C-alpha positions in Angstrom: -5.6 13.0 16.2 -6.1 10.6 13.2 -4.2 11.5 10.1 -6.1 11.5 6.7 -4.2 10.4 3.4 -2.1 14.0 2.4 -2.3 15.1 5.8 1.2 15.6 6.8 3.0 15.0 10.4 5.5 15.2 12.0 6.1 12.1 14.7 8.8 11.5 16.4 10.6 8.2 14.8 13.5 6.1 15.9 16.1 5.0 13.6 15.3 2.0 14.2 12.0 -0.5 13.6 10.7 -4.2 13.7 11.0 -6.3 10.9 13.6 -3.9 8.7 15.2 -7.2 6.6 11.0 -7.4 5.2 10.2 -3.7 5.8 12.9 -1.5 5.7 11.0 1.5 5.7 9.6 0.5 9.7 10.5 2.8 12.6 9.6 2.6 16.3 7.1 5.7 17.1 9.0 7.7 20.2 7.0 9.1 23.1 6.1 12.9 22.3 3.2 14.5 20.5 2.6 14.3 16.7 2.6 17.7 15.4 0.0 18.5 12.2 2.3 20.7 9.0 -0.5 20.9 6.5 -1.9 19.0 3.9 0.1 18.3 0.3 -2.4 18.5 -2.9 -2.3 15.4 -4.7 -0.5 17.2 -7.7 2.4 17.5 -6.0 2.7 14.0 -4.2 2.3 12.7 -7.8 6.0 13.6 -8.6 6.6 10.7 -6.1 5.4 8.0 -7.8 6.7 5.0 -8.8 6.2 5.3 -12.3 7.6 2.0 -14.0 8.9 -1.3 -13.2 7.6 -4.2 -11.1 5.3 -3.4 -7.8 7.1 -4.4 -4.6 9.6 -6.8 -6.4 7.6 -9.0 -8.5 4.1 -9.1 -10.8 2.1 -11.2 -8.4 0.2 -10.4 -5.6 2.7 -11.8 -3.4 6.7 -12.7 -3.3 7.8 -15.2 -1.1 10.2 -14.0 1.6 13.4 -16.3 0.3 12.7 -14.0 -3.0 12.8 -10.9 -1.1 15.9 -11.6 0.8 17.7 -11.9 -2.4 17.1 -8.3 -3.6 19.9 -6.1 -2.9 19.3 -4.1 0.6 19.6 -0.7 -0.8 16.8 -1.7 -3.9 14.1 -3.5 -1.1 11.6 -1.6 -0.3 8.1 -2.5 1.3 5.5 0.4 0.1 5.4 2.6 -3.0 2.9 4.8 -4.3 1.8 4.4 -8.1 -0.6 6.3 -10.4 -3.3 3.7 -12.4 -6.5 3.4 -13.7 -8.1 1.1 -11.0 -11.2 -1.2 -11.3 -12.1 -1.7 -7.6 -14.7 -4.8 -7.0 -16.2 -6.4 -4.3 -16.8 -10.1 -3.1 -17.4 -11.8 -0.1 -15.3 -14.1 1.9 -15.7 -17.3 3.6 -16.2 -15.2 6.7 -19.3 -13.6 5.0 -17.2 -10.2 5.4 -17.1 -7.9 2.4 -13.7 -7.6 0.6 -12.5 -5.0 -2.0 -10.5 -5.7 -4.6 -8.1 -3.5 -7.1 -7.2 -4.5 -10.4 -5.3 -2.7 -12.8 -2.1 -2.8 -14.9 1.0 -1.6 -14.0 4.2 -1.1 -16.2 2.1 -3.6 -18.7 1.7 -6.4 -15.6 -1.9 -7.1 -14.3 -2.3 -6.8 -10.6 -5.5 -7.8 -8.5 -4.8 -6.8 -4.9 -6.5 -6.5 -2.0 -7.9 -3.1 -0.8 -6.9 -2.5 3.4 -8.0 1.2 3.4 -10.3 1.4 6.0 -12.9 4.3 5.1 -12.5 3.2 1.4 -13.0 -0.2 2.3 -15.8 0.4 4.6 -17.4 3.1 2.2 -17.0 0.7 -0.4 -20.9 -0.2 -1.7 -20.8 -4.5 -1.2 -21.1 -6.3 -4.7 -20.1 -2.9 -7.2 -18.1 -2.0 -9.2 -15.8 1.4 -10.2 -13.4 2.7 -11.9 -11.3 5.9 -11.2 -8.1 7.4 -11.8 -6.1 6.7 -8.4 -2.9 7.3 -6.4 -2.5 3.8 -4.7 0.3 3.1 -1.8 0.5 -0.3 -1.8 2.5 -2.3 1.0 4.3 -5.1 1.6 2.7 -7.9 5.0 4.9 -9.6 7.1 5.1 -13.4 5.9 2.3 -15.5 6.1 1.2 -19.2 4.9 4.6 -20.7 3.6 6.3 -17.3 4.1 4.5 -15.7 1.3 4.7 -11.6 2.5 1.3 -10.5 0.6 0.5 -7.2 -0.9 -1.9 -5.2 -0.3 -3.3 -1.6 -1.1 -3.5 0.2 1.9 -3.9 3.6 0.8 -6.6 4.9 -2.2 -6.8 8.1 -3.3 -9.0 8.8 -6.3 -7.9 11.7 -8.5 
C-alpha cells in the first residue's frame, strides 16, 4: 500500500531515528504491517497549520546547519504545514529536467521553494504557471553544499 496525502495510517515506529539533531521528527520504521485507518478531511487538517512566523526557522530557502543547531531543541523542527495562496511555475534544471517551484508569501515574508511532491511535480505541465489556495507540507533536508539544509515543498494539497 502506498499512502496518499490525507491517508491516516498506523505505522510501527521506533522512538529514535537518524539525523535527529537536524530532523527531530525522524523515526525508524519497524517491522510490521501498515494499517489504513481512514482518510482525513482537509478542513480538519487546517487546524494543524502554522499560522505565522518564519517557515522552518528563517525566511530563506535554506538554513545553515550552524544556525539550525542554535535553535532550542524544543523549538527545532524540520517539517511544517501551512496554508497559502501559491503561484506554481516550472523551469528546467541544468540536466533538462522539469523543476516545479512554489512562490508564496507567509506572514509577510516571500518564499520561493522547489516542489518535490512526486505526483504534483509529475502532473504539472512543463513551462506553465498556476495559482491556487493550498495546504503545503514543507520539509528541511539534510546538510548539502556548504552545510546548508534546503527547504522543499514535500506535499501539495490544492483546496
